[in-house]
C-alpha positions in Angstrom: -48.8 19.3 -37.8 -48.7 15.5 -37.4 -45.9 15.3 -40.0 -43.8 17.8 -38.0 -44.4 15.9 -34.8 -43.3 12.6 -36.5 -40.2 14.3 -37.7 -39.4 15.7 -34.3 -40.0 12.2 -32.8 -37.6 10.7 -35.3 -34.9 13.3 -34.6 -35.3 12.8 -30.9 -35.0 9.0 -31.3 -31.9 9.3 -33.4 -30.3 11.6 -30.9 -31.2 9.2 -28.1 -29.7 6.3 -30.1 -26.5 8.3 -30.7 -26.2 9.2 -27.0 -26.6 5.6 -26.0 -24.0 4.5 -28.6 -21.6 7.1 -27.2 -22.2 6.1 -23.6 -21.7 2.4 -24.6 -18.4 3.3 -26.4 -17.1 5.2 -23.4 -17.9 2.4 -21.1 -16.1 -0.1 -23.3 -13.1 2.2 -23.5 -13.0 2.5 -19.7 -13.2 -1.2 -19.3 -10.3 -1.6 -21.9 -8.3 1.0 -19.9 -8.8 -1.1 -16.7 -7.8 -4.3 -18.5 -4.6 -2.6 -19.8 -3.8 -1.5 -16.2 -4.3 -5.0 -15.0 -2.2 -6.5 -17.8 0.6 -4.0 -17.0 0.6 -5.1 -13.4 0.5 -8.8 -14.4 3.5 -8.2 -16.7 5.4 -6.4 -13.9 4.8 -9.3 -11.5 5.7 -11.8 -14.1 9.0 -10.2 -14.7 9.6 -10.1 -10.9 8.9 -13.8 -10.6 11.3 -14.8 -13.4 14.0 -12.4 -12.3 16.0 -15.1 -10.4 16.4 -17.0 -13.6 18.5 -14.3 -15.2 22.2 -15.3 -15.1 23.3 -11.8 -14.1 21.2 -11.8 -11.0 23.1 -12.5 -7.8 21.9 -13.6 -4.4 22.7 -10.2 -2.8 20.6 -8.5 -5.5 17.6 -10.6 -4.6 18.1 -9.9 -0.9 18.1 -6.2 -1.6 15.0 -6.6 -3.9 13.3 -8.4 -1.0 13.9 -5.4 1.2 12.4 -3.1 -1.4 9.3 -5.4 -1.6 9.0 -5.4 2.2 8.8 -1.6 2.2 6.3 -1.6 -0.7 4.0 -4.0 1.3 4.3 -1.7 4.4 3.5 1.3 2.2 0.5 -0.4 0.7 -0.7 -0.9 4.3 -0.3 2.7 5.2 -1.9 3.7 1.9 -5.1 2.0 2.9 -5.3 4.3 5.9 -3.8 7.5 4.6 -4.9 7.5 1.0 -8.4 6.0 1.2 -9.6 7.1 4.6 -7.7 10.4 5.0 -6.3 9.3 8.4 -2.6 10.0 9.2 -0.5 7.5 11.1 3.1 8.1 12.1 3.3 4.9 14.2 3.1 2.0 11.7 6.6 1.1 12.6 5.0 -0.3 15.8 2.9 -2.7 13.7 6.0 -3.6 11.7 7.7 -4.6 15.0 4.6 -6.6 16.2 4.6 -8.6 12.9 8.4 -9.1 13.1 8.4 -10.3 16.7 5.2 -12.4 16.4 6.8 -14.4 13.6 10.3 -14.5 15.2 9.1 -15.7 18.5 6.9 -18.4 17.0 9.8 -19.6 14.9 12.2 -19.5 17.8 10.0 -21.4 20.3 7.8 -23.5 18.1 9.8 -23.8 15.0 6.9 -22.8 12.7 7.1 -22.5 9.0 7.7 -19.1 7.4 4.2 -19.1 5.9 2.7 -19.8 9.4 4.8 -16.9 10.8 3.5 -14.5 8.2 -0.1 -15.5 8.8 0.3 -15.2 12.6 1.9 -11.8 12.1 -1.0 -10.6 9.9 -3.6 -11.8 12.5 -1.8 -10.4 15.5 -1.1 -7.0 13.9 -4.7 -6.8 12.6 -6.2 -7.6 16.0 -4.1 -5.1 17.9 -4.8 -2.5 15.1 -8.5 -3.0 15.6 -8.2 -2.5 19.3 -6.1 0.6 19.0 -8.5 2.0 16.4 -11.2 2.3 19.0 -8.8 4.7 20.9 -7.2 6.6 18.0 -10.4 7.2 16.1 -11.5 9.4 19.0 -8.7 11.7 17.9 -8.4 13.6 14.6 -5.7 15.3 12.5 -2.5 16.1 14.3 -3.7 14.6 17.5 -4.2 11.2 15.9 -0.7 11.4 14.3 0.8 12.2 17.7 -1.2 9.4 19.3 0.1 6.8 16.7 3.6 8.1 17.2 3.2 7.5 20.9 2.2 3.9 20.1 5.4 3.4 18.2 7.4 4.7 21.2 5.4 2.4 23.5 6.2 -0.6 21.4 9.9 0.3 21.4 9.9 0.7 25.2 8.2 -2.8 25.6 10.8 -4.4 23.4 13.7 -2.7 25.2 12.6 -3.5 28.8 10.8 -6.8 28.9 13.3 -9.7 29.0 11.0 -12.0 27.0 11.8 -9.9 23.9 15.6 -10.1 24.6 16.0 -6.3 24.3 19.0 -5.1 22.3 20.7 -8.5 22.3 18.0 -9.6 19.9 16.7 -12.9 18.6 18.8 -14.8 16.1 16.8 -17.1 13.9 17.7 -20.2 12.0 17.3 -20.7 8.3 13.9 -20.1 6.8 11.7 -23.0 5.8 8.6 -23.1 3.6 6.6 -26.4 3.5 9.5 -28.2 5.1 12.1 -27.0 2.5 14.9 -24.7 3.4 15.0 -21.5 1.3 17.8 -19.1 0.6 17.9 -15.7 -1.1 16.2 -16.9 -4.2 13.4 -18.7 -2.3 12.8 -15.9 0.1 12.6 -13.4 -2.8 9.9 -15.5 -4.4 8.0 -15.7 -1.1 8.2 -11.9 -0.9 7.0 -11.5 -4.4 4.0 -13.8 -3.8 3.1 -11.8 -0.7 3.3 -8.6 -2.7 1.1 -10.0 -5.4 -1.5 -11.1 -2.9 -1.5 -7.8 -1.0 -1.7 -5.7 -4.2 -4.6 -7.8 -5.4 -6.4 -7.5 -2.1 -5.9 -3.7 -2.0 -7.0 -3.4 -5.6 -10.2 -5.4 -4.9 -10.8 -3.5 -1.6 -10.5 -0.1 -3.3 -13.0 -1.1 -6.0 -15.5 -2.6 -3.6 -18.4 -1.1 -1.7 -16.1 -1.0 1.4 -13.5 0.9 -0.4 -16.1 3.4 -1.7 -17.3 3.8 1.9 -13.7 4.6 3.0 -13.3 7.2 0.3 -16.8 8.7 1.1 -15.7 9.2 4.7 -12.4 10.8 3.5 -14.1 13.2 1.0 -17.2 14.2 2.9 -17.5 12.6 6.3 -20.8 14.2 7.3 -22.5 13.5 4.0 -21.3 9.9 4.1 -22.7 9.4 7.6 -25.9 11.0 6.6 -26.1 8.5 3.8 -25.8 5.6 6.3 -22.1 4.9 6.3 -21.0 3.8 9.7 -18.0 5.9 10.5 -16.7 3.8 13.5 -17.2 0.5 11.7 -15.4 1.4 8.4 -12.6 3.4 9.9 -11.9 0.6 12.4 -11.9 -1.8 9.6 -9.5 0.4 7.6 -7.1 0.7 10.6 -7.2 -3.0 11.2 -6.5 -3.9 7.5 -3.7 -1.3 7.4 -2.1 -2.8 10.5 -2.4 -6.4 9.3 -0.7 -5.6 5.9 2.1 -3.8 7.8 2.4 -6.9 10.0 3.1 -9.0 6.9 5.9 -6.7 6.0 7.2 -7.0 9.6 7.3 -10.8 9.4 9.2 -10.7 6.1 11.6 -8.1 7.6 12.4 -10.3 10.5 13.3 -13.2 8.2 15.1 -11.4 5.5 18.2 -11.2 7.8 17.0 -13.9 10.4 17.4 -11.4 13.2 15.3 -9.0 15.3 16.3 -6.7 18.1 14.9 -3.7 20.0 17.9 -1.7 18.6 16.3 -2.1 15.1 12.5 -2.2 15.7 12.4 0.3 18.6 13.6 3.0 16.1 10.8 5.4 15.1 12.5 5.9 11.7 10.7 2.8 10.4 7.5 4.7 10.9 8.9 7.8 9.3 10.3 5.9 6.3 7.0 4.0 5.7 5.0 7.2 5.7 7.6 8.9 3.5 7.3 6.1 1.0 3.5 6.8 0.8 3.9 10.6 0.6 6.7 10.5 -2.0 5.2 7.7 -4.1 1.6 8.8 -3.8 -1.3 7.7 -1.6 -4.1 7.2 -4.0 -2.6 5.2 -6.9 -1.4 1.7 -6.3 1.7 2.5 -8.2 2.6 5.0 -5.5 3.9 2.6 -2.8 6.0 0.8 -5.5 7.7 4.1 -6.3 8.0 5.2 -2.7 9.3 1.8 -1.4 12.0 1.7 -4.1 13.0 5.3 -3.2 13.2 4.8 0.6 15.3 1.6 0.3 17.5 2.4 -2.6 18.5 6.0 -1.6 20.6 4.8 1.4 21.9 1.9 -0.7 23.3 4.1 -3.4 24.8 6.5 -0.9 26.1 3.7 1.4 29.3 5.6 2.0 27.5 8.8 2.7 24.8 7.8 5.1 24.1 11.3 6.4 23.9 12.6 2.8 21.1 10.1 2.1 19.1 11.5 5.0 19.6 15.0 3.5 18.5 13.8 0.1 15.4 12.1 1.5 14.4 15.4 3.1 15.1 17.4 -0.1 13.1 15.0 -2.2 10.2 15.1 0.3 10.1 18.9 0.3 10.2 19.0 -3.5 7.4 16.4 -3.8 5.2 18.3 -1.3 5.8 21.5 -3.2 5.6 20.4 -6.8 3.8 17.0 -6.8 1.6 16.8 -3.6 -0.2 13.8 -5.1 3.1 11.9 -5.3 5.6 10.9 -8.0 3.3 8.2 -9.3 0.8 11.0 -10.2 3.6 12.7 -12.3 4.4 9.4 -14.0 0.7 8.6 -14.7 -0.4 12.1 -15.7 0.4 11.9 -19.5 -1.4 8.5 -19.6 -4.4 10.0 -17.8 -4.5 13.1 -20.0 -4.4 10.9 -23.1 -7.2 8.7 -21.9 -9.3 11.7 -20.9 -8.8 13.2 -24.3 -9.9 10.0 -26.0 -13.0 9.7 -23.8 -13.9 13.4 -24.4 -13.6 13.0 -28.2 -15.8 9.9 -28.1 -18.3 11.0 -25.5 -18.5 14.7 -26.0 -20.1 16.9 -23.4 -22.9 14.4 -22.8 -20.8 11.7 -21.2 -18.9 11.8 -17.9 -15.2 11.3 -18.7 -13.8 10.8 -15.3 -10.9 8.4 -15.3 -11.1 5.1 -13.5 -9.5 5.3 -10.1 -7.5 2.1 -10.3 -4.2 3.2 -11.8 
């Protein structure tokens, strides 16, 4: 009997050792997948930084690329709110305008550096976003979406009717300066890329932090999260403020990419619609989503410059198709083969004993 017991003990120990080895292998694979994702993003940003060195790249191309980057940053801001907290905003064009006018007015009256203007836009948009969150978070669903849309209309009305903002005549800005040096298309593009890198890194770290997990817990199971001690008002106010602040950065860049702001431009609610469309089309839960969506929203009208109305039609058609066939966004379609391949590898290594859920940081 004792021999059988010893044999059973040895078998159990071997099984436990094998299970531990499989779990360790799966963890190592997941870490390697994350490293590969980070390296891919580093490679992308590296190519973006050296793009101005290519002889075939012209100034107008970099200016257009800067506009794409601006929309990507704005979409990243909306993604924090829509993708990771489940709240819908149709009024982030208002925060874009706040960021633009904050930087433009400081530049006009105080002659501040572009970097100072961007930081000021971030802070102003974030503070206003935090205050508005206390109002909007009392609403939910469609009511919150309508409330944020009303905010965008309110900002447009202020810009149109208060002389300080110079209405539809607008504010014409001088050349852009960074650290005392005047920059042109190439320099502004590099500033935009640096802002995009910093915002992307911040969003990545936020999503993978305890705060990001609290956001997603409230999104997936609000009552369960609150029962577990997650403060709903605190974390959703923080999410709204961060989202507004990031959009404010995009607004500041948008003001300086053409050195001009006016109510005719920023009072238009289509900014809000385009930013939200970028998130929906690209995807709201993968960091790649805003990159795809921002490129689509900017380049569609560019390619159909002579057929402006047709570009609006195409945007609507693409949006309907995405909602019908890829509700998680185009980025999900792009990443799906990679996810499936990784899931298969993890399943083969870990078997049924190991959880094979993919890392969330695509």
